[in-house]
mmCIF file as Biopython writes it, N, C-alpha, C and O atoms, coordinates in Angstrom:
data_model
#
loop_
_atom_site.group_PDB
_atom_site.id
_atom_site.type_symbol
_atom_site.label_atom_id
_atom_site.label_alt_id
_atom_site.label_comp_id
_atom_site.label_asym_id
_atom_site.label_entity_id
_atom_site.label_seq_id
_atom_site.pdbx_PDB_ins_code
_atom_site.Cartn_x
_atom_site.Cartn_y
_atom_site.Cartn_z
_atom_site.occupancy
_atom_site.B_iso_or_equiv
_atom_site.auth_seq_id
_atom_site.auth_asym_id
_atom_site.pdbx_PDB_model_num
ATOM 1   N N  . MET A ? 1  ? 18.598  -40.656 38.019 1.0 0.0 1  A 1 
ATOM 2   C CA . MET A ? 1  ? 18.010  -39.926 38.869 1.0 0.0 1  A 1 
ATOM 3   C C  . MET A ? 1  ? 17.627  -38.376 38.581 1.0 0.0 1  A 1 
ATOM 4   O O  . MET A ? 1  ? 16.718  -37.713 39.080 1.0 0.0 1  A 1 
ATOM 5   N N  . GLN A ? 2  ? 18.762  -37.943 37.466 1.0 0.0 2  A 1 
ATOM 6   C CA . GLN A ? 2  ? 18.783  -36.511 37.084 1.0 0.0 2  A 1 
ATOM 7   C C  . GLN A ? 2  ? 17.267  -36.594 36.346 1.0 0.0 2  A 1 
ATOM 8   O O  . GLN A ? 2  ? 16.459  -35.675 36.483 1.0 0.0 2  A 1 
ATOM 9   N N  . GLN A ? 3  ? 16.997  -37.702 35.612 1.0 0.0 3  A 1 
ATOM 10  C CA . GLN A ? 3  ? 15.577  -37.480 34.629 1.0 0.0 3  A 1 
ATOM 11  C C  . GLN A ? 3  ? 14.581  -37.256 35.547 1.0 0.0 3  A 1 
ATOM 12  O O  . GLN A ? 3  ? 13.790  -36.348 35.291 1.0 0.0 3  A 1 
ATOM 13  N N  . VAL A ? 4  ? 14.424  -37.996 36.735 1.0 0.0 4  A 1 
ATOM 14  C CA . VAL A ? 4  ? 13.358  -37.925 37.520 1.0 0.0 4  A 1 
ATOM 15  C C  . VAL A ? 4  ? 13.310  -36.735 38.132 1.0 0.0 4  A 1 
ATOM 16  O O  . VAL A ? 4  ? 12.143  -36.365 38.262 1.0 0.0 4  A 1 
ATOM 17  N N  . ILE A ? 5  ? 14.173  -35.914 38.601 1.0 0.0 5  A 1 
ATOM 18  C CA . ILE A ? 5  ? 14.318  -34.585 39.289 1.0 0.0 5  A 1 
ATOM 19  C C  . ILE A ? 5  ? 13.720  -33.768 38.125 1.0 0.0 5  A 1 
ATOM 20  O O  . ILE A ? 5  ? 12.754  -33.035 38.337 1.0 0.0 5  A 1 
ATOM 21  N N  . VAL A ? 6  ? 14.300  -33.884 36.842 1.0 0.0 6  A 1 
ATOM 22  C CA . VAL A ? 6  ? 13.748  -32.849 35.721 1.0 0.0 6  A 1 
ATOM 23  C C  . VAL A ? 6  ? 12.168  -33.340 35.255 1.0 0.0 6  A 1 
ATOM 24  O O  . VAL A ? 6  ? 11.388  -32.635 34.614 1.0 0.0 6  A 1 
ATOM 25  N N  . MET A ? 7  ? 11.971  -34.375 35.618 1.0 0.0 7  A 1 
ATOM 26  C CA . MET A ? 7  ? 10.544  -34.609 35.109 1.0 0.0 7  A 1 
ATOM 27  C C  . MET A ? 7  ? 9.537   -34.170 36.170 1.0 0.0 7  A 1 
ATOM 28  O O  . MET A ? 7  ? 8.420   -33.865 35.754 1.0 0.0 7  A 1 
ATOM 29  N N  . LEU A ? 8  ? 9.781   -34.091 37.529 1.0 0.0 8  A 1 
ATOM 30  C CA . LEU A ? 8  ? 9.354   -33.758 38.835 1.0 0.0 8  A 1 
ATOM 31  C C  . LEU A ? 8  ? 9.232   -32.065 38.561 1.0 0.0 8  A 1 
ATOM 32  O O  . LEU A ? 8  ? 8.141   -31.511 38.696 1.0 0.0 8  A 1 
ATOM 33  N N  . ILE A ? 9  ? 10.147  -31.494 38.264 1.0 0.0 9  A 1 
ATOM 34  C CA . ILE A ? 9  ? 10.327  -29.968 38.052 1.0 0.0 9  A 1 
ATOM 35  C C  . ILE A ? 9  ? 9.457   -29.408 36.845 1.0 0.0 9  A 1 
ATOM 36  O O  . ILE A ? 9  ? 8.770   -28.398 36.995 1.0 0.0 9  A 1 
ATOM 37  N N  . LEU A ? 10 ? 9.517   -30.173 35.516 1.0 0.0 10 A 1 
ATOM 38  C CA . LEU A ? 10 ? 8.740   -29.944 34.499 1.0 0.0 10 A 1 
ATOM 39  C C  . LEU A ? 10 ? 7.042   -30.244 34.665 1.0 0.0 10 A 1 
ATOM 40  O O  . LEU A ? 10 ? 6.183   -29.695 33.976 1.0 0.0 10 A 1 
ATOM 41  N N  . ALA A ? 11 ? 6.805   -31.164 35.659 1.0 0.0 11 A 1 
ATOM 42  C CA . ALA A ? 11 ? 5.465   -31.503 35.995 1.0 0.0 11 A 1 
ATOM 43  C C  . ALA A ? 11 ? 5.004   -30.580 37.053 1.0 0.0 11 A 1 
ATOM 44  O O  . ALA A ? 11 ? 3.791   -30.384 37.113 1.0 0.0 11 A 1 
ATOM 45  N N  . GLY A ? 12 ? 5.869   -29.910 38.000 1.0 0.0 12 A 1 
ATOM 46  C CA . GLY A ? 12 ? 5.404   -29.008 38.792 1.0 0.0 12 A 1 
ATOM 47  C C  . GLY A ? 12 ? 5.080   -27.710 37.880 1.0 0.0 12 A 1 
ATOM 48  O O  . GLY A ? 12 ? 4.025   -27.115 38.098 1.0 0.0 12 A 1 
ATOM 49  N N  . ALA A ? 13 ? 5.839   -27.312 36.997 1.0 0.0 13 A 1 
ATOM 50  C CA . ALA A ? 13 ? 6.040   -26.028 36.166 1.0 0.0 13 A 1 
ATOM 51  C C  . ALA A ? 13 ? 4.587   -26.213 35.283 1.0 0.0 13 A 1 
ATOM 52  O O  . ALA A ? 13 ? 3.990   -25.210 34.890 1.0 0.0 13 A 1 
ATOM 53  N N  . ILE A ? 14 ? 4.149   -27.394 35.048 1.0 0.0 14 A 1 
ATOM 54  C CA . ILE A ? 14 ? 2.927   -27.522 33.960 1.0 0.0 14 A 1 
ATOM 55  C C  . ILE A ? 14 ? 2.013   -27.225 34.852 1.0 0.0 14 A 1 
ATOM 56  O O  . ILE A ? 14 ? 1.236   -26.290 34.654 1.0 0.0 14 A 1 
ATOM 57  N N  . ILE A ? 15 ? 1.969   -28.012 36.018 1.0 0.0 15 A 1 
ATOM 58  C CA . ILE A ? 15 ? 0.790   -28.022 37.116 1.0 0.0 15 A 1 
ATOM 59  C C  . ILE A ? 15 ? 0.432   -26.246 37.426 1.0 0.0 15 A 1 
ATOM 60  O O  . ILE A ? 15 ? -0.689  -25.744 37.358 1.0 0.0 15 A 1 
ATOM 61  N N  . TYR A ? 16 ? 1.716   -25.527 37.769 1.0 0.0 16 A 1 
ATOM 62  C CA . TYR A ? 16 ? 1.496   -24.161 38.020 1.0 0.0 16 A 1 
ATOM 63  C C  . TYR A ? 16 ? 0.923   -23.581 37.125 1.0 0.0 16 A 1 
ATOM 64  O O  . TYR A ? 16 ? -0.056  -22.905 37.441 1.0 0.0 16 A 1 
ATOM 65  N N  . ALA A ? 17 ? 1.331   -23.646 35.723 1.0 0.0 17 A 1 
ATOM 66  C CA . ALA A ? 17 ? 0.753   -22.935 34.807 1.0 0.0 17 A 1 
ATOM 67  C C  . ALA A ? 17 ? -0.597  -23.016 34.313 1.0 0.0 17 A 1 
ATOM 68  O O  . ALA A ? 17 ? -1.210  -22.058 33.843 1.0 0.0 17 A 1 
ATOM 69  N N  . ALA A ? 18 ? -1.171  -24.530 34.466 1.0 0.0 18 A 1 
ATOM 70  C CA . ALA A ? 18 ? -2.330  -24.622 34.522 1.0 0.0 18 A 1 
ATOM 71  C C  . ALA A ? 18 ? -3.204  -24.029 35.643 1.0 0.0 18 A 1 
ATOM 72  O O  . ALA A ? 18 ? -4.208  -23.365 35.387 1.0 0.0 18 A 1 
ATOM 73  N N  . TRP A ? 19 ? -2.843  -24.256 36.724 1.0 0.0 19 A 1 
ATOM 74  C CA . TRP A ? 19 ? -3.495  -23.499 37.755 1.0 0.0 19 A 1 
ATOM 75  C C  . TRP A ? 19 ? -3.550  -21.817 37.557 1.0 0.0 19 A 1 
ATOM 76  O O  . TRP A ? 19 ? -4.566  -21.239 37.943 1.0 0.0 19 A 1 
ATOM 77  N N  . TRP A ? 20 ? -2.630  -21.167 37.053 1.0 0.0 20 A 1 
ATOM 78  C CA . TRP A ? 20 ? -2.501  -19.954 36.792 1.0 0.0 20 A 1 
ATOM 79  C C  . TRP A ? 20 ? -3.493  -19.496 35.694 1.0 0.0 20 A 1 
ATOM 80  O O  . TRP A ? 20 ? -4.183  -18.519 35.987 1.0 0.0 20 A 1 
ATOM 81  N N  . GLY A ? 21 ? -3.631  -19.942 34.723 1.0 0.0 21 A 1 
ATOM 82  C CA . GLY A ? 21 ? -4.473  -20.072 33.606 1.0 0.0 21 A 1 
ATOM 83  C C  . GLY A ? 21 ? -5.861  -20.282 34.106 1.0 0.0 21 A 1 
ATOM 84  O O  . GLY A ? 21 ? -6.788  -19.605 33.661 1.0 0.0 21 A 1 
ATOM 85  N N  . TYR A ? 22 ? -6.037  -21.206 35.023 1.0 0.0 22 A 1 
ATOM 86  C CA . TYR A ? 22 ? -7.418  -21.317 35.437 1.0 0.0 22 A 1 
ATOM 87  C C  . TYR A ? 22 ? -7.990  -20.148 36.254 1.0 0.0 22 A 1 
ATOM 88  O O  . TYR A ? 22 ? -9.132  -19.709 36.120 1.0 0.0 22 A 1 
ATOM 89  N N  . GLU A ? 23 ? -7.186  -19.755 37.004 1.0 0.0 23 A 1 
ATOM 90  C CA . GLU A ? 23 ? -7.250  -18.348 38.171 1.0 0.0 23 A 1 
ATOM 91  C C  . GLU A ? 23 ? -7.692  -17.433 37.138 1.0 0.0 23 A 1 
ATOM 92  O O  . GLU A ? 23 ? -8.883  -17.123 37.167 1.0 0.0 23 A 1 
ATOM 93  N N  . ARG A ? 24 ? -6.971  -16.951 36.249 1.0 0.0 24 A 1 
ATOM 94  C CA . ARG A ? 24 ? -6.995  -16.061 35.091 1.0 0.0 24 A 1 
ATOM 95  C C  . ARG A ? 24 ? -8.499  -16.038 34.447 1.0 0.0 24 A 1 
ATOM 96  O O  . ARG A ? 24 ? -9.214  -15.050 34.276 1.0 0.0 24 A 1 
ATOM 97  N N  . ILE A ? 25 ? -8.737  -17.213 34.183 1.0 0.0 25 A 1 
ATOM 98  C CA . ILE A ? 25 ? -10.021 -17.443 33.743 1.0 0.0 25 A 1 
ATOM 99  C C  . ILE A ? 25 ? -11.121 -17.315 34.164 1.0 0.0 25 A 1 
ATOM 100 O O  . ILE A ? 25 ? -12.104 -16.786 33.645 1.0 0.0 25 A 1 
ATOM 101 N N  . ARG A ? 26 ? -10.925 -18.047 35.615 1.0 0.0 26 A 1 
ATOM 102 C CA . ARG A ? 26 ? -12.180 -17.687 36.846 1.0 0.0 26 A 1 
ATOM 103 C C  . ARG A ? 26 ? -12.212 -16.253 37.202 1.0 0.0 26 A 1 
ATOM 104 O O  . ARG A ? 26 ? -13.365 -15.899 37.448 1.0 0.0 26 A 1 
ATOM 105 N N  . LYS A ? 27 ? -11.363 -15.333 37.309 1.0 0.0 27 A 1 
ATOM 106 C CA . LYS A ? 27 ? -11.422 -14.311 37.484 1.0 0.0 27 A 1 
ATOM 107 C C  . LYS A ? 27 ? -11.608 -13.198 36.511 1.0 0.0 27 A 1 
ATOM 108 O O  . LYS A ? 27 ? -11.490 -12.029 36.880 1.0 0.0 27 A 1 
ATOM 109 N N  . SER A ? 28 ? -11.932 -13.562 35.119 1.0 0.0 28 A 1 
ATOM 110 C CA . SER A ? 28 ? -11.764 -12.539 34.095 1.0 0.0 28 A 1 
ATOM 111 C C  . SER A ? 28 ? -12.946 -11.401 34.024 1.0 0.0 28 A 1 
ATOM 112 O O  . SER A ? 28 ? -12.886 -10.380 33.340 1.0 0.0 28 A 1 
ATOM 113 N N  . ASP A ? 29 ? -14.131 -11.826 34.952 1.0 0.0 29 A 1 
ATOM 114 C CA . ASP A ? 29 ? -15.047 -10.840 34.864 1.0 0.0 29 A 1 
ATOM 115 C C  . ASP A ? 29 ? -14.951 -9.661  35.957 1.0 0.0 29 A 1 
ATOM 116 O O  . ASP A ? 29 ? -15.748 -8.731  36.090 1.0 0.0 29 A 1 
ATOM 117 N N  . ASP A ? 30 ? -13.766 -9.923  36.724 1.0 0.0 30 A 1 
ATOM 118 C CA . ASP A ? 30 ? -13.310 -8.842  37.592 1.0 0.0 30 A 1 
ATOM 119 C C  . ASP A ? 30 ? -12.315 -7.777  37.076 1.0 0.0 30 A 1 
ATOM 120 O O  . ASP A ? 30 ? -11.097 -7.930  36.987 1.0 0.0 30 A 1 
ATOM 121 N N  . PRO A ? 31 ? -13.083 -6.579  36.722 1.0 0.0 31 A 1 
ATOM 122 C CA . PRO A ? 31 ? -12.165 -5.611  36.011 1.0 0.0 31 A 1 
ATOM 123 C C  . PRO A ? 31 ? -10.729 -5.048  36.887 1.0 0.0 31 A 1 
ATOM 124 O O  . PRO A ? 31 ? -9.672  -4.632  36.412 1.0 0.0 31 A 1 
ATOM 125 N N  . CYS A ? 32 ? -11.080 -5.189  38.139 1.0 0.0 32 A 1 
ATOM 126 C CA . CYS A ? 32 ? -9.938  -4.670  39.064 1.0 0.0 32 A 1 
ATOM 127 C C  . CYS A ? 32 ? -9.054  -5.811  39.349 1.0 0.0 32 A 1 
ATOM 128 O O  . CYS A ? 32 ? -8.290  -5.697  40.308 1.0 0.0 32 A 1 
ATOM 129 N N  . GLU A ? 33 ? -9.046  -7.025  38.573 1.0 0.0 33 A 1 
ATOM 130 C CA . GLU A ? 33 ? -7.907  -8.214  39.225 1.0 0.0 33 A 1 
ATOM 131 C C  . GLU A ? 33 ? -6.613  -7.375  38.372 1.0 0.0 33 A 1 
ATOM 132 O O  . GLU A ? 33 ? -6.485  -6.776  37.304 1.0 0.0 33 A 1 
ATOM 133 N N  . GLY A ? 34 ? -5.716  -7.762  39.629 1.0 0.0 34 A 1 
ATOM 134 C CA . GLY A ? 34 ? -4.267  -7.541  39.529 1.0 0.0 34 A 1 
ATOM 135 C C  . GLY A ? 34 ? -4.148  -5.982  39.555 1.0 0.0 34 A 1 
ATOM 136 O O  . GLY A ? 34 ? -2.986  -5.576  39.536 1.0 0.0 34 A 1 
ATOM 137 N N  . CYS A ? 35 ? -4.976  -5.180  39.589 1.0 0.0 35 A 1 
ATOM 138 C CA . CYS A ? 35 ? -4.993  -3.598  39.764 1.0 0.0 35 A 1 
ATOM 139 C C  . CYS A ? 35 ? -4.227  -3.764  41.350 1.0 0.0 35 A 1 
ATOM 140 O O  . CYS A ? 35 ? -4.360  -4.622  42.222 1.0 0.0 35 A 1 
ATOM 141 N N  . THR A ? 36 ? -3.377  -2.526  41.265 1.0 0.0 36 A 1 
ATOM 142 C CA . THR A ? 36 ? -2.803  -2.254  42.642 1.0 0.0 36 A 1 
ATOM 143 C C  . THR A ? 36 ? -3.729  -1.609  43.630 1.0 0.0 36 A 1 
ATOM 144 O O  . THR A ? 36 ? -3.575  -1.695  44.848 1.0 0.0 36 A 1 
ATOM 145 N N  . GLY A ? 37 ? -4.890  -0.831  42.923 1.0 0.0 37 A 1 
ATOM 146 C CA . GLY A ? 37 ? -5.681  0.033   43.694 1.0 0.0 37 A 1 
ATOM 147 C C  . GLY A ? 37 ? -5.832  1.547   43.312 1.0 0.0 37 A 1 
ATOM 148 O O  . GLY A ? 37 ? -4.965  2.327   42.917 1.0 0.0 37 A 1 
ATOM 149 N N  . CYS A ? 38 ? -7.005  1.726   43.509 1.0 0.0 38 A 1 
ATOM 150 C CA . CYS A ? 38 ? -7.460  2.836   43.215 1.0 0.0 38 A 1 
ATOM 151 C C  . CYS A ? 38 ? -9.119  3.400   43.944 1.0 0.0 38 A 1 
ATOM 152 O O  . CYS A ? 38 ? -9.798  2.635   44.629 1.0 0.0 38 A 1 
ATOM 153 N N  . GLN A ? 39 ? -9.416  4.412   43.722 1.0 0.0 39 A 1 
ATOM 154 C CA . GLN A ? 39 ? -10.635 4.877   44.274 1.0 0.0 39 A 1 
ATOM 155 C C  . GLN A ? 39 ? -11.919 3.663   43.747 1.0 0.0 39 A 1 
ATOM 156 O O  . GLN A ? 39 ? -12.655 3.136   44.581 1.0 0.0 39 A 1 
ATOM 157 N N  . LEU A ? 40 ? -11.993 3.428   42.597 1.0 0.0 40 A 1 
ATOM 158 C CA . LEU A ? 40 ? -13.149 2.467   42.309 1.0 0.0 40 A 1 
ATOM 159 C C  . LEU A ? 40 ? -12.932 1.031   42.939 1.0 0.0 40 A 1 
ATOM 160 O O  . LEU A ? 40 ? -13.907 0.302   43.123 1.0 0.0 40 A 1 
ATOM 161 N N  . LYS A ? 41 ? -11.682 0.634   43.263 1.0 0.0 41 A 1 
ATOM 162 C CA . LYS A ? 41 ? -11.404 -0.733  43.831 1.0 0.0 41 A 1 
ATOM 163 C C  . LYS A ? 41 ? -11.588 -0.548  45.278 1.0 0.0 41 A 1 
ATOM 164 O O  . LYS A ? 41 ? -12.021 -1.451  45.994 1.0 0.0 41 A 1 
ATOM 165 N N  . GLU A ? 42 ? -11.236 0.703   45.743 1.0 0.0 42 A 1 
ATOM 166 C CA . GLU A ? 42 ? -11.389 0.734   47.115 1.0 0.0 42 A 1 
ATOM 167 C C  . GLU A ? 42 ? -13.262 0.838   47.631 1.0 0.0 42 A 1 
ATOM 168 O O  . GLU A ? 42 ? -13.800 0.272   48.582 1.0 0.0 42 A 1 
ATOM 169 N N  . MET A ? 43 ? -13.745 1.562   46.825 1.0 0.0 43 A 1 
ATOM 170 C CA . MET A ? 43 ? -15.466 1.360   46.822 1.0 0.0 43 A 1 
ATOM 171 C C  . MET A ? 43 ? -15.882 0.003   46.632 1.0 0.0 43 A 1 
ATOM 172 O O  . MET A ? 43 ? -16.717 -0.588  47.315 1.0 0.0 43 A 1 
ATOM 173 N N  . LYS A ? 44 ? -15.182 -0.493  45.565 1.0 0.0 44 A 1 
ATOM 174 C CA . LYS A ? 44 ? -16.041 -2.191  45.389 1.0 0.0 44 A 1 
ATOM 175 C C  . LYS A ? 44 ? -15.403 -2.730  46.553 1.0 0.0 44 A 1 
ATOM 176 O O  . LYS A ? 44 ? -16.213 -3.566  46.953 1.0 0.0 44 A 1 
ATOM 177 N N  . ASP A ? 45 ? -14.457 -2.735  47.298 1.0 0.0 45 A 1 
ATOM 178 C CA . ASP A ? 45 ? -14.092 -3.745  48.195 1.0 0.0 45 A 1 
ATOM 179 C C  . ASP A ? 45 ? -14.886 -3.310  49.377 1.0 0.0 45 A 1 
ATOM 180 O O  . ASP A ? 45 ? -15.226 -4.113  50.245 1.0 0.0 45 A 1 
ATOM 181 N N  . LYS A ? 46 ? -15.181 -2.054  49.416 1.0 0.0 46 A 1 
ATOM 182 C CA . LYS A ? 46 ? -16.163 -1.494  50.602 1.0 0.0 46 A 1 
ATOM 183 C C  . LYS A ? 46 ? -17.340 -2.114  50.347 1.0 0.0 46 A 1 
ATOM 184 O O  . LYS A ? 46 ? -17.897 -2.482  51.382 1.0 0.0 46 A 1 
ATOM 185 N N  . ALA A ? 47 ? -17.897 -2.353  49.389 1.0 0.0 47 A 1 
ATOM 186 C CA . ALA A ? 47 ? -19.415 -2.773  49.315 1.0 0.0 47 A 1 
ATOM 187 C C  . ALA A ? 47 ? -19.521 -4.272  49.264 1.0 0.0 47 A 1 
ATOM 188 O O  . ALA A ? 47 ? -20.526 -4.874  49.640 1.0 0.0 47 A 1 
ATOM 189 N N  . LYS A ? 48 ? -18.353 -4.897  48.745 1.0 0.0 48 A 1 
ATOM 190 C CA . LYS A ? 48 ? -18.220 -6.203  49.363 1.0 0.0 48 A 1 
ATOM 191 C C  . LYS A ? 48 ? -18.080 -6.472  50.938 1.0 0.0 48 A 1 
ATOM 192 O O  . LYS A ? 48 ? -18.562 -7.512  51.386 1.0 0.0 48 A 1 
ATOM 193 N N  . GLU A ? 49 ? -17.458 -5.600  51.762 1.0 0.0 49 A 1 
ATOM 194 C CA . GLU A ? 49 ? -17.500 -5.964  52.737 1.0 0.0 49 A 1 
ATOM 195 C C  . GLU A ? 49 ? -18.810 -5.737  53.802 1.0 0.0 49 A 1 
ATOM 196 O O  . GLU A ? 49 ? -19.050 -6.310  54.864 1.0 0.0 49 A 1 
ATOM 197 N N  . CYS A ? 50 ? -19.567 -4.657  53.079 1.0 0.0 50 A 1 
ATOM 198 C CA . CYS A ? 50 ? -20.935 -4.355  53.472 1.0 0.0 50 A 1 
ATOM 199 C C  . CYS A ? 50 ? -21.770 -5.471  53.362 1.0 0.0 50 A 1 
ATOM 200 O O  . CYS A ? 50 ? -22.539 -5.859  54.241 1.0 0.0 50 A 1 
ATOM 201 N N  . GLU A ? 51 ? -21.593 -6.001  52.210 1.0 0.0 51 A 1 
ATOM 202 C CA . GLU A ? 51 ? -22.556 -7.165  51.970 1.0 0.0 51 A 1 
ATOM 203 C C  . GLU A ? 51 ? -22.225 -8.419  52.711 1.0 0.0 51 A 1 
ATOM 204 O O  . GLU A ? 51 ? -23.034 -9.345  52.784 1.0 0.0 51 A 1 
ATOM 205 N N  . LYS A ? 52 ? -21.081 -8.456  53.242 1.0 0.0 52 A 1 
ATOM 206 C CA . LYS A ? 52 ? -20.694 -9.768  54.164 1.0 0.0 52 A 1 
ATOM 207 C C  . LYS A ? 52 ? -21.314 -9.394  55.438 1.0 0.0 52 A 1 
ATOM 208 O O  . LYS A ? 52 ? -22.106 -10.181 55.956 1.0 0.0 52 A 1 
ATOM 209 N N  . ARG A ? 53 ? -21.013 -8.172  56.051 1.0 0.0 53 A 1 
ATOM 210 C CA . ARG A ? 53 ? -21.690 -7.938  57.185 1.0 0.0 53 A 1 
ATOM 211 C C  . ARG A ? 53 ? -23.191 -7.650  57.227 1.0 0.0 53 A 1 
ATOM 212 O O  . ARG A ? 53 ? -23.835 -7.878  58.251 1.0 0.0 53 A 1 
ATOM 213 N N  . LYS A ? 54 ? -23.790 -7.116  56.049 1.0 0.0 54 A 1 
ATOM 214 C CA . LYS A ? 54 ? -25.039 -6.975  56.158 1.0 0.0 54 A 1 
ATOM 215 C C  . LYS A ? 54 ? -25.601 -5.870  57.058 1.0 0.0 54 A 1 
ATOM 216 O O  . LYS A ? 54 ? -26.785 -5.844  57.394 1.0 0.0 54 A 1 
ATOM 217 N N  . LYS A ? 55 ? -24.834 -5.099  57.374 1.0 0.0 55 A 1 
ATOM 218 C CA . LYS A ? 55 ? -25.117 -3.936  58.220 1.0 0.0 55 A 1 
ATOM 219 C C  . LYS A ? 55 ? -25.531 -2.534  57.363 1.0 0.0 55 A 1 
ATOM 220 O O  . LYS A ? 55 ? -24.824 -2.302  56.382 1.0 0.0 55 A 1 
ATOM 221 N N  . SER A ? 56 ? -26.186 -1.964  57.541 1.0 0.0 56 A 1 
ATOM 222 C CA . SER A ? 56 ? -26.634 -0.619  56.966 1.0 0.0 56 A 1 
ATOM 223 C C  . SER A ? 56 ? -25.487 0.684   57.370 1.0 0.0 56 A 1 
ATOM 224 O O  . SER A ? 56 ? -25.193 1.541   56.537 1.0 0.0 56 A 1 
ATOM 225 N N  . CYS A ? 57 ? -24.995 0.668   58.570 1.0 0.0 57 A 1 
ATOM 226 C CA . CYS A ? 57 ? -24.182 1.511   59.084 1.0 0.0 57 A 1 
ATOM 227 C C  . CYS A ? 57 ? -23.058 1.618   58.248 1.0 0.0 57 A 1 
ATOM 228 O O  . CYS A ? 57 ? -22.695 2.793   58.301 1.0 0.0 57 A 1 
ATOM 229 N N  . CYS A ? 58 ? -22.375 1.011   57.548 1.0 0.0 58 A 1 
ATOM 230 C CA . CYS A ? 58 ? -21.277 1.165   56.969 1.0 0.0 58 A 1 
ATOM 231 C C  . CYS A ? 58 ? -21.482 1.511   55.623 1.0 0.0 58 A 1 
ATOM 232 O O  . CYS A ? 58 ? -20.445 1.962   55.136 1.0 0.0 58 A 1 
ATOM 233 N N  . CYS A ? 59 ? -22.268 1.478   54.966 1.0 0.0 59 A 1 
ATOM 234 C CA . CYS A ? 59 ? -22.863 1.837   53.769 1.0 0.0 59 A 1 
ATOM 235 C C  . CYS A ? 59 ? -23.762 2.993   53.398 1.0 0.0 59 A 1 
ATOM 236 O O  . CYS A ? 59 ? -24.158 3.355   52.290 1.0 0.0 59 A 1 
ATOM 237 N N  . THR A ? 60 ? -23.968 3.446   54.519 1.0 0.0 60 A 1 
ATOM 238 C CA . THR A ? 60 ? -24.759 4.708   54.578 1.0 0.0 60 A 1 
ATOM 239 C C  . THR A ? 60 ? -23.899 5.970   54.141 1.0 0.0 60 A 1 
ATOM 240 O O  . THR A ? 60 ? -22.778 5.987   54.650 1.0 0.0 60 A 1 
ATOM 241 N N  . LYS A ? 61 ? -24.179 6.942   53.367 1.0 0.0 61 A 1 
ATOM 242 C CA . LYS A ? 61 ? -23.467 7.969   52.826 1.0 0.0 61 A 1 
ATOM 243 C C  . LYS A ? 61 ? -23.492 9.071   53.549 1.0 0.0 61 A 1 
ATOM 244 O O  . LYS A ? 61 ? -24.608 9.441   53.915 1.0 0.0 61 A 1 
ATOM 245 N N  . LYS A ? 62 ? -22.369 9.840   53.927 1.0 0.0 62 A 1 
ATOM 246 C CA . LYS A ? 62 ? -22.447 10.930  54.783 1.0 0.0 62 A 1 
ATOM 247 C C  . LYS A ? 62 ? -22.429 12.237  53.925 1.0 0.0 62 A 1 
ATOM 248 O O  . LYS A ? 62 ? -22.489 13.337  54.475 1.0 0.0 62 A 1 
#
């Protein structure tokens, strides 16, 4: 019974590590990945939001 539990824990750890690696590779082209935030990231997020809404009012400079 202990071996089954250990095998399940190990399988879960391996699956998690593979998923984590996949996410890192998939998001490797994003220079702001993992960043807590700065002006550049805020501007990038705002631009993404504008693209989603397709409104010119939020993207215009004042």
